[in-house]
N, C-alpha and C positions, 0 to 999 in steps of 0.2 A: 772301643776308641772314644777319645775324650776329644769334644767338639769344642768347648769352650769353660772357662773358670771366670766367675766372678765373687768380688767381695764387695762390703760395704758396713759402714760403722756410721750411727746416728747418734748424736747427744739427745735424749729423748726431752729434757728441758726445753731446750731451742726448738726442737721439732714442733713440740706441741704450742709454743708460742707463736710459730711461723703459722699453723692451723688456725689459731686464734685470731690471729691479725688478718687472715685471708679464707674466712669461712666456707668460700666455693672450692678451695682447695682438697678439701675433705672429702667431698663428692667427686672429685675430678680424679684423685688420687685412689681412692676405694672404693670397692662393690658396697652394695647394701649390707649384706652380711659382714664385712670387716669393720663399717664404720663406728658401732657400739662397742668396739674392744676397749679396754683400758690403755692408758697413754703408751706404756712401755710396749704393748702388744701392737699397736698402731706403727709404733717406731720399728719395730721389730719387721713387721710387713713391710714397710716401705724400705727398710734396708734389703730385705728379699728380694722385694721388685726392681731395685736399683741393681742388686746382684745378678739376677736372671738377664736385664738388659746388657749387662757388660758381657755376660758370657755369650751373648749372642751379637756381640760388637756393638753394640750400642747403636743401632741403626735409627734414623728418625722415621717419622709415621708409626711408631709402636704407641699404642694406648693403654695407660696405667689400669683401665677396667679391664684388659684380656688378659690378666694375670690374677689370680687369686690363690693365695696360701691358705690351707686349711690344716688346721690343728688336730691331731688323730692322739686321743689320750693314748697314753703309754706305747706312741709310736712317733716316728719320724715325721716332720710336716710334709704335705703334698701339695705339689703345685699342679695347679691346673691352668692351662692357657686355652685362648680361643683367638679367632679372628686373627688380627694384627701381628700378635704375639706367637700364635699358634703358627702362621704363614711363614714368620721368620725361622722359628725353630725346624720346620718341614724342609724350608731350603736349604737348610744346614745339615739336614739328617738326624735332628735329635730325637729320640726315642724315650730317653729317661732323664729325670732330673733328679740331683742328689743334693738337699738342701739340708742346711743347719742353721738355726737362728738361737739367739741368745740375748739377754737383757740382763744386766747388773750395774749396779752402782750408775745409774743414771746413762748408762751407755747400752744402745741395741745394737746386734751386729747379724749379719747373716753371712753364710759363704755357699756358693753352689757350684756344682758340675753339670756340665751339659755333656751327655754322653748317646753316642749313635748305636 
């Protein structure tokens, strides 16, 4: 059963300009493992986190640090949730995440399906 669906699109250049203007934002939005990624990958990870939040109903109090997207060579990206995001997912009965991310021509996008 589908619990939620989320989608997000990010302009890579605009997103990176925002990170440069607000240096602490990078630490707030991304885990240590994610922070060193290239610009398009960072924007795609942000889009994924936004899509995940939307699939969960965008409740307040969720931490960006409580969601990580892992790249698996030759496979689909893997969503790892903990603490506030895991608690909301458990509340809704989410057991499986289906995530697709992409970046091309200066745009990063993500689409997620949360499944019980």
